[in-house]
A tleap script that builds the chain and sets N, CA, C and O, in Angstrom:
source leaprc.protein.ff14SB
mol = sequence {
  NMET SER ASP ALA GLN VAL LYS PHE PHE ALA
  ASP ASP LYS ARG PRO ALA ASP PRO GLY ALA
  GLU VAL PHE PHE ALA PHE THR CYS PRO ARG
  GLY ARG GLY SER CYS GLY PHE LEU PRO ILE
  LEU GLY ARG THR SER MET ARG HIE ASP PRO
  GLN ASN LYS ASN GLY GLY THR ALA HIE TRP
  THR TRP ASP GLY ASP ARG ASP ALA PRO THR
  PHE SER PRO SER ILE ASN CYS GLY GLY CYS
  TRP HIE GLY TYR ILE LYS ARG GLY ARG CYS
  VAL ASP CALA
}
set mol.1.N position { 0.844 -1.164 0.000 }
set mol.1.CA position { 0.000 0.000 0.000 }
set mol.1.C position { 0.899 1.239 0.000 }
set mol.1.O position { 1.892 1.304 0.724 }
set mol.2.N position { 0.527 2.218 -0.828 }
set mol.2.CA position { 1.310 3.452 -0.879 }
set mol.2.C position { 0.377 4.636 -1.089 }
set mol.2.O position { -0.764 4.476 -1.524 }
set mol.3.N position { 0.871 5.811 -0.776 }
set mol.3.CA position { 0.107 7.033 -0.988 }
set mol.3.C position { -0.131 7.214 -2.477 }
set mol.3.O position { 0.819 7.195 -3.259 }
set mol.4.N position { -1.381 7.390 -2.882 }
set mol.4.CA position { -1.710 7.521 -4.299 }
set mol.4.C position { -1.354 8.899 -4.859 }
set mol.4.O position { -1.246 9.057 -6.075 }
set mol.5.N position { -1.171 9.888 -4.000 }
set mol.5.CA position { -0.854 11.241 -4.442 }
set mol.5.C position { -1.793 11.695 -5.557 }
set mol.5.O position { -1.349 12.111 -6.627 }
set mol.6.N position { -3.101 11.608 -5.289 }
set mol.6.CA position { -4.122 11.962 -6.281 }
set mol.6.C position { -4.141 13.463 -6.505 }
set mol.6.O position { -4.085 14.249 -5.559 }
set mol.7.N position { -4.220 13.848 -7.771 }
set mol.7.CA position { -4.384 15.244 -8.160 }
set mol.7.C position { -5.638 15.329 -9.010 }
set mol.7.O position { -5.929 14.422 -9.789 }
set mol.8.N position { -6.376 16.412 -8.864 }
set mol.8.CA position { -7.624 16.605 -9.600 }
set mol.8.C position { -7.449 17.669 -10.676 }
set mol.8.O position { -6.727 18.649 -10.496 }
set mol.9.N position { -8.127 17.450 -11.794 }
set mol.9.CA position { -8.030 18.360 -12.930 }
set mol.9.C position { -9.418 18.732 -13.434 }
set mol.9.O position { -10.366 17.953 -13.335 }
set mol.10.N position { -9.513 19.946 -13.976 }
set mol.10.CA position { -10.747 20.418 -14.585 }
set mol.10.C position { -10.842 19.871 -16.014 }
set mol.10.O position { -9.941 19.169 -16.474 }
set mol.11.N position { -11.917 20.189 -16.700 }
set mol.11.CA position { -12.133 19.621 -18.041 }
set mol.11.C position { -11.125 20.104 -19.066 }
set mol.11.O position { -11.001 19.499 -20.131 }
set mol.12.N position { -10.415 21.154 -18.783 }
set mol.12.CA position { -9.381 21.619 -19.713 }
set mol.12.C position { -7.987 21.194 -19.242 }
set mol.12.O position { -6.980 21.744 -19.688 }
set mol.13.N position { -7.940 20.220 -18.346 }
set mol.13.CA position { -6.708 19.601 -17.840 }
set mol.13.C position { -5.848 20.525 -16.980 }
set mol.13.O position { -4.664 20.255 -16.778 }
set mol.14.N position { -6.427 21.601 -16.478 }
set mol.14.CA position { -5.703 22.441 -15.523 }
set mol.14.C position { -6.098 21.983 -14.119 }
set mol.14.O position { -7.161 21.382 -13.958 }
set mol.15.N position { -5.280 22.246 -13.103 }
set mol.15.CA position { -5.647 21.849 -11.744 }
set mol.15.C position { -7.035 22.369 -11.382 }
set mol.15.O position { -7.377 23.515 -11.674 }
set mol.16.N position { -7.829 21.509 -10.741 }
set mol.16.CA position { -9.232 21.824 -10.466 }
set mol.16.C position { -9.446 22.326 -9.051 }
set mol.16.O position { -8.844 21.827 -8.100 }
set mol.17.N position { -10.313 23.322 -8.928 }
set mol.17.CA position { -10.793 23.760 -7.628 }
set mol.17.C position { -11.881 22.783 -7.178 }
set mol.17.O position { -12.475 22.104 -8.016 }
set mol.18.N position { -12.154 22.699 -5.870 }
set mol.18.CA position { -13.244 21.832 -5.410 }
set mol.18.C position { -14.540 22.152 -6.156 }
set mol.18.O position { -14.913 23.314 -6.316 }
set mol.19.N position { -15.206 21.110 -6.601 }
set mol.19.CA position { -16.447 21.264 -7.352 }
set mol.19.C position { -16.253 21.294 -8.847 }
set mol.19.O position { -17.221 21.186 -9.599 }
set mol.20.N position { -15.008 21.441 -9.297 }
set mol.20.CA position { -14.728 21.511 -10.738 }
set mol.20.C position { -13.960 20.281 -11.227 }
set mol.20.O position { -13.478 20.268 -12.360 }
set mol.21.N position { -13.841 19.257 -10.396 }
set mol.21.CA position { -13.068 18.072 -10.755 }
set mol.21.C position { -13.776 17.283 -11.857 }
set mol.21.O position { -14.971 17.004 -11.762 }
set mol.22.N position { -13.038 16.932 -12.888 }
set mol.22.CA position { -13.561 16.097 -13.968 }
set mol.22.C position { -12.647 14.890 -14.181 }
set mol.22.O position { -13.107 13.803 -14.531 }
set mol.23.N position { -11.362 15.095 -13.968 }
set mol.23.CA position { -10.374 14.033 -14.133 }
set mol.23.C position { -9.530 13.934 -12.877 }
set mol.23.O position { -9.448 14.873 -12.085 }
set mol.24.N position { -8.903 12.775 -12.712 }
set mol.24.CA position { -7.911 12.638 -11.649 }
set mol.24.C position { -6.694 11.927 -12.225 }
set mol.24.O position { -6.785 11.231 -13.236 }
set mol.25.N position { -5.579 12.109 -11.580 }
set mol.25.CA position { -4.345 11.401 -11.906 }
set mol.25.C position { -3.740 10.996 -10.571 }
set mol.25.O position { -4.032 11.592 -9.535 }
set mol.26.N position { -2.897 9.980 -10.611 }
set mol.26.CA position { -2.273 9.533 -9.382 }
set mol.26.C position { -0.878 9.022 -9.702 }
set mol.26.O position { -0.549 8.762 -10.859 }
set mol.27.N position { -0.061 8.881 -8.662 }
set mol.27.CA position { 1.284 8.362 -8.838 }
set mol.27.C position { 1.240 6.851 -8.756 }
set mol.27.O position { 0.808 6.287 -7.750 }
set mol.28.N position { 1.683 6.201 -9.806 }
set mol.28.CA position { 1.681 4.743 -9.879 }
set mol.28.C position { 2.609 4.167 -8.809 }
set mol.28.O position { 3.751 4.609 -8.684 }
set mol.29.N position { 2.136 3.190 -8.037 }
set mol.29.CA position { 2.987 2.635 -6.985 }
set mol.29.C position { 4.170 1.820 -7.509 }
set mol.29.O position { 5.060 1.461 -6.739 }
set mol.30.N position { 4.186 1.529 -8.792 }
set mol.30.CA position { 5.302 0.782 -9.360 }
set mol.30.C position { 6.407 1.709 -9.862 }
set mol.30.O position { 7.389 1.254 -10.448 }
set mol.31.N position { 6.238 3.028 -9.625 }
set mol.31.CA position { 7.305 3.967 -9.905 }
set mol.31.C position { 7.452 4.417 -11.339 }
set mol.31.O position { 8.504 4.931 -11.719 }
set mol.32.N position { 6.429 4.238 -12.139 }
set mol.32.CA position { 6.521 4.672 -13.533 }
set mol.32.C position { 5.952 6.071 -13.737 }
set mol.32.O position { 5.688 6.470 -14.872 }
set mol.33.N position { 5.763 6.804 -12.678 }
set mol.33.CA position { 5.289 8.172 -12.785 }
set mol.33.C position { 3.790 8.294 -12.619 }
set mol.33.O position { 3.124 7.375 -12.141 }
set mol.34.N position { 3.265 9.446 -13.022 }
set mol.34.CA position { 1.839 9.693 -12.902 }
set mol.34.C position { 1.094 9.049 -14.054 }
set mol.34.O position { 1.547 9.053 -15.198 }
set mol.35.N position { -0.048 8.502 -13.722 }
set mol.35.CA position { -0.904 7.930 -14.766 }
set mol.35.C position { -1.650 9.053 -15.463 }
set mol.35.O position { -1.676 10.182 -14.974 }
set mol.36.N position { -2.248 8.752 -16.588 }
set mol.36.CA position { -2.945 9.764 -17.380 }
set mol.36.C position { -4.157 10.328 -16.672 }
set mol.36.O position { -4.441 9.979 -15.526 }
set mol.37.N position { -4.857 11.184 -17.348 }
set mol.37.CA position { -6.055 11.803 -16.806 }
set mol.37.C position { -7.202 10.809 -16.917 }
set mol.37.O position { -7.613 10.450 -18.021 }
set mol.38.N position { -7.717 10.364 -15.781 }
set mol.38.CA position { -8.771 9.369 -15.735 }
set mol.38.C position { -10.095 10.067 -15.446 }
set mol.38.O position { -10.176 10.817 -14.473 }
set mol.39.N position { -11.137 9.851 -16.251 }
set mol.39.CA position { -12.386 10.584 -16.075 }
set mol.39.C position { -13.200 10.107 -14.877 }
set mol.39.O position { -13.286 8.910 -14.603 }
set mol.40.N position { -13.789 11.060 -14.174 }
set mol.40.CA position { -14.647 10.776 -13.027 }
set mol.40.C position { -16.093 10.777 -13.520 }
set mol.40.O position { -16.609 11.802 -13.966 }
set mol.41.N position { -16.731 9.625 -13.433 }
set mol.41.CA position { -18.123 9.496 -13.855 }
set mol.41.C position { -19.003 10.431 -13.041 }
set mol.41.O position { -18.837 10.542 -11.827 }
set mol.42.N position { -19.923 11.094 -13.692 }
set mol.42.CA position { -20.793 12.046 -13.024 }
set mol.42.C position { -20.239 13.452 -13.069 }
set mol.42.O position { -20.967 14.415 -12.825 }
set mol.43.N position { -18.953 13.586 -13.381 }
set mol.43.CA position { -18.334 14.899 -13.516 }
set mol.43.C position { -18.013 15.183 -14.981 }
set mol.43.O position { -17.657 16.306 -15.338 }
set mol.44.N position { -18.141 14.166 -15.823 }
set mol.44.CA position { -17.893 14.312 -17.252 }
set mol.44.C position { -19.211 14.166 -17.989 }
set mol.44.O position { -20.255 13.961 -17.370 }
set mol.45.N position { -19.166 14.268 -19.295 }
set mol.45.CA position { -20.385 14.107 -20.086 }
set mol.45.C position { -20.743 12.637 -20.300 }
set mol.45.O position { -21.745 12.336 -20.949 }
set mol.46.N position { -19.945 11.729 -19.769 }
set mol.46.CA position { -20.238 10.308 -19.916 }
set mol.46.C position { -21.450 9.930 -19.084 }
set mol.46.O position { -21.694 10.490 -18.015 }
set mol.47.N position { -22.190 8.984 -19.591 }
set mol.47.CA position { -23.309 8.456 -18.824 }
set mol.47.C position { -22.842 7.198 -18.109 }
set mol.47.O position { -21.823 6.609 -18.473 }
set mol.48.N position { -23.586 6.790 -17.095 }
set mol.48.CA position { -23.242 5.566 -16.384 }
set mol.48.C position { -23.462 4.373 -17.300 }
set mol.48.O position { -24.542 4.214 -17.868 }
set mol.49.N position { -22.465 3.554 -17.442 }
set mol.49.CA position { -22.530 2.380 -18.304 }
set mol.49.C position { -21.796 1.246 -17.602 }
set mol.49.O position { -20.576 1.134 -17.729 }
set mol.50.N position { -22.521 0.393 -16.856 }
set mol.50.CA position { -21.854 -0.631 -16.056 }
set mol.50.C position { -21.051 -1.639 -16.868 }
set mol.50.O position { -20.182 -2.310 -16.311 }
set mol.51.N position { -21.313 -1.767 -18.162 }
set mol.51.CA position { -20.555 -2.700 -18.987 }
set mol.51.C position { -19.452 -2.014 -19.777 }
set mol.51.O position { -18.843 -2.625 -20.655 }
set mol.52.N position { -19.193 -0.744 -19.471 }
set mol.52.CA position { -18.096 0.022 -20.067 }
set mol.52.C position { -18.125 -0.008 -21.585 }
set mol.52.O position { -17.115 -0.286 -22.232 }
set mol.53.N position { -19.291 0.282 -22.147 }
set mol.53.CA position { -19.406 0.368 -23.599 }
set mol.53.C position { -19.427 1.823 -24.047 }
set mol.53.O position { -19.928 2.142 -25.125 }
set mol.54.N position { -18.888 2.693 -23.224 }
set mol.54.CA position { -18.816 4.127 -23.507 }
set mol.54.C position { -17.742 4.394 -24.547 }
set mol.54.O position { -16.826 5.181 -24.309 }
set mol.55.N position { -17.847 3.747 -25.692 }
set mol.55.CA position { -16.816 3.905 -26.702 }
set mol.55.C position { -15.489 3.326 -26.250 }
set mol.55.O position { -14.437 3.719 -26.754 }
set mol.56.N position { -15.524 2.397 -25.305 }
set mol.56.CA position { -14.299 1.792 -24.794 }
set mol.56.C position { -13.562 2.662 -23.800 }
set mol.56.O position { -12.449 2.319 -23.401 }
set mol.57.N position { -14.145 3.778 -23.385 }
set mol.57.CA position { -13.488 4.682 -22.445 }
set mol.57.C position { -13.813 4.284 -21.014 }
set mol.57.O position { -14.975 4.284 -20.607 }
set mol.58.N position { -12.786 3.947 -20.260 }
set mol.58.CA position { -12.997 3.600 -18.855 }
set mol.58.C position { -13.282 4.866 -18.047 }
set mol.58.O position { -12.843 5.956 -18.413 }
set mol.59.N position { -14.010 4.715 -16.964 }
set mol.59.CA position { -14.328 5.839 -16.088 }
set mol.59.C position { -14.544 5.303 -14.682 }
set mol.59.O position { -14.800 4.113 -14.494 }
set mol.60.N position { -14.441 6.185 -13.697 }
set mol.60.CA position { -14.493 5.783 -12.299 }
set mol.60.C position { -15.474 6.640 -11.522 }
set mol.60.O position { -15.683 7.814 -11.829 }
set mol.61.N position { -16.071 6.029 -10.510 }
set mol.61.CA position { -16.860 6.804 -9.559 }
set mol.61.C position { -15.930 7.233 -8.434 }
set mol.61.O position { -14.893 6.611 -8.203 }
set mol.62.N position { -16.301 8.280 -7.750 }
set mol.62.CA position { -15.464 8.880 -6.704 }
set mol.62.C position { -16.346 9.205 -5.513 }
set mol.62.O position { -17.485 9.638 -5.686 }
set mol.63.N position { -15.841 9.004 -4.323 }
set mol.63.CA position { -16.624 9.251 -3.106 }
set mol.63.C position { -16.698 10.726 -2.721 }
set mol.63.O position { -17.383 11.067 -1.757 }
set mol.64.N position { -16.015 11.606 -3.443 }
set mol.64.CA position { -16.084 13.042 -3.174 }
set mol.64.C position { -15.080 13.550 -2.161 }
set mol.64.O position { -15.011 14.755 -1.918 }
set mol.65.N position { -14.310 12.677 -1.572 }
set mol.65.CA position { -13.305 13.074 -0.579 }
set mol.65.C position { -12.016 13.453 -1.303 }
set mol.65.O position { -11.360 12.594 -1.892 }
set mol.66.N position { -11.652 14.729 -1.262 }
set mol.66.CA position { -10.431 15.191 -1.943 }
set mol.66.C position { -9.168 14.827 -1.164 }
set mol.66.O position { -8.109 14.653 -1.766 }
set mol.67.N position { -9.259 14.708 0.155 }
set mol.67.CA position { -8.066 14.449 0.969 }
set mol.67.C position { -7.675 12.974 1.006 }
set mol.67.O position { -6.489 12.644 1.026 }
set mol.68.N position { -8.661 12.097 1.016 }
set mol.68.CA position { -8.399 10.650 1.046 }
set mol.68.C position { -9.419 9.971 0.138 }
set mol.68.O position { -10.314 9.276 0.618 }
set mol.69.N position { -9.285 10.172 -1.182 }
set mol.69.CA position { -10.314 9.707 -2.111 }
set mol.69.C position { -10.346 8.191 -2.298 }
set mol.69.O position { -9.341 7.494 -2.158 }
set mol.70.N position { -11.550 7.716 -2.623 }
set mol.70.CA position { -11.760 6.329 -3.014 }
set mol.70.C position { -12.420 6.332 -4.374 }
set mol.70.O position { -13.410 7.030 -4.590 }
set mol.71.N position { -11.866 5.544 -5.302 }
set mol.71.CA position { -12.401 5.431 -6.651 }
set mol.71.C position { -12.807 3.981 -6.902 }
set mol.71.O position { -12.249 3.053 -6.317 }
set mol.72.N position { -13.777 3.810 -7.770 }
set mol.72.CA position { -14.239 2.476 -8.133 }
set mol.72.C position { -14.593 2.470 -9.610 }
set mol.72.O position { -15.135 3.467 -10.088 }
set mol.73.N position { -14.327 1.428 -10.353 }
set mol.73.CA position { -13.747 0.146 -9.968 }
set mol.73.C position { -12.227 0.224 -9.881 }
set mol.73.O position { -11.657 1.300 -9.702 }
set mol.74.N position { -11.585 -0.928 -10.012 }
set mol.74.CA position { -10.128 -0.991 -9.955 }
set mol.74.C position { -9.506 -0.251 -11.138 }
set mol.74.O position { -10.180 0.057 -12.121 }
set mol.75.N position { -8.223 0.022 -11.024 }
set mol.75.CA position { -7.477 0.749 -12.057 }
set mol.75.C position { -6.365 -0.159 -12.573 }
set mol.75.O position { -5.605 -0.734 -11.794 }
set mol.76.N position { -6.282 -0.278 -13.891 }
set mol.76.CA position { -5.193 -1.013 -14.510 }
set mol.76.C position { -4.270 0.033 -15.119 }
set mol.76.O position { -4.560 0.586 -16.180 }
set mol.77.N position { -3.174 0.298 -14.452 }
set mol.77.CA position { -2.269 1.380 -14.817 }
set mol.77.C position { -1.283 0.921 -15.889 }
set mol.77.O position { -0.144 0.564 -15.586 }
set mol.78.N position { -1.730 0.934 -17.139 }
set mol.78.CA position { -0.850 0.633 -18.257 }
set mol.78.C position { -0.158 -0.718 -18.177 }
set mol.78.O position { 0.918 -0.896 -18.748 }
set mol.79.N position { -0.757 -1.664 -17.482 }
set mol.79.CA position { -0.175 -2.981 -17.373 }
set mol.79.C position { 0.914 -3.110 -16.317 }
set mol.79.O position { 1.390 -4.218 -16.073 }
set mol.80.N position { 1.329 -2.000 -15.676 }
set mol.80.CA position { 2.396 -2.111 -14.676 }
set mol.80.C position { 1.836 -2.297 -13.265 }
set mol.80.O position { 2.530 -2.830 -12.400 }
set mol.81.N position { 0.602 -1.870 -13.017 }
set mol.81.CA position { -0.009 -2.037 -11.700 }
set mol.81.C position { -1.506 -2.180 -11.886 }
set mol.81.O position { -2.096 -1.513 -12.735 }
set mol.82.N position { -2.120 -3.042 -11.102 }
set mol.82.CA position { -3.571 -3.194 -11.094 }
set mol.82.C position { -4.016 -3.194 -9.646 }
set mol.82.O position { -3.567 -4.011 -8.842 }
set mol.83.N position { -4.906 -2.266 -9.324 }
set mol.83.CA position { -5.378 -2.191 -7.948 }
set mol.83.C position { -6.440 -1.128 -7.788 }
set mol.83.O position { -7.061 -0.694 -8.758 }
set mol.84.N position { -6.636 -0.718 -6.559 }
set mol.84.CA position { -7.668 0.254 -6.191 }
set mol.84.C position { -7.036 1.461 -5.516 }
set mol.84.O position { -5.948 1.372 -4.948 }
set mol.85.N position { -7.721 2.571 -5.583 }
set mol.85.CA position { -7.386 3.715 -4.723 }
set mol.85.C position { -8.485 3.782 -3.697 }
set mol.85.O position { -9.636 4.085 -4.011 }
set mol.86.N position { -8.112 3.492 -2.452 }
set mol.86.CA position { -9.041 3.491 -1.337 }
set mol.86.C position { -8.493 4.368 -0.230 }
set mol.86.O position { -7.372 4.175 0.242 }
set mol.87.N position { -9.307 5.339 0.179 }
set mol.87.CA position { -8.919 6.276 1.251 }
set mol.87.C position { -7.561 6.912 0.978 }
set mol.87.O position { -6.760 7.105 1.893 }
set mol.88.N position { -7.305 7.241 -0.304 }
set mol.88.CA position { -6.081 7.930 -0.684 }
set mol.88.C position { -4.850 7.064 -0.824 }
set mol.88.O position { -3.745 7.571 -1.014 }
set mol.89.N position { -5.035 5.756 -0.730 }
set mol.89.CA position { -3.910 4.828 -0.798 }
set mol.89.C position { -4.089 3.863 -1.957 }
set mol.89.O position { -5.214 3.475 -2.273 }
set mol.90.N position { -2.992 3.472 -2.593 }
set mol.90.CA position { -3.017 2.448 -3.634 }
set mol.90.C position { -3.005 1.077 -2.955 }
set mol.90.O position { -2.141 0.788 -2.126 }
set mol.91.N position { -3.967 0.249 -3.317 }
set mol.91.CA position { -4.109 -1.081 -2.731 }
set mol.91.C position { -4.098 -2.084 -3.877 }
set mol.91.O position { -4.904 -1.973 -4.801 }
set mol.92.N position { -3.201 -3.057 -3.828 }
set mol.92.CA position { -3.140 -4.073 -4.880 }
set mol.92.C position { -4.453 -4.838 -4.969 }
set mol.92.O position { -5.129 -5.071 -3.967 }
set mol.93.N position { -4.797 -5.226 -6.203 }
set mol.93.CA position { -6.030 -5.994 -6.427 }
set mol.93.C position { -5.830 -7.430 -6.008 }
set mol.93.O position { -6.751 -8.240 -6.118 }
savepdb mol mol.pdb
quit
């Protein structure tokens, strides 16, 4: 388990103020740097699609906690790490 170092971004990929979060990025626990901008469902124009047929675009739900966020479902970080961000920490799947 490691600190996910989550950062939030607005829809134009600039750092987001509270309430303007659309994407998040985090530091991969395998040391390959920050992962790309991952869309937060409900904050983007994507609709909820439990079978992820949103044009193949993955998206995550967020509990709204900026200090110790939890996202769902799991994250597959470019094949180098697969796990969850729970309470601000990276947890292996």
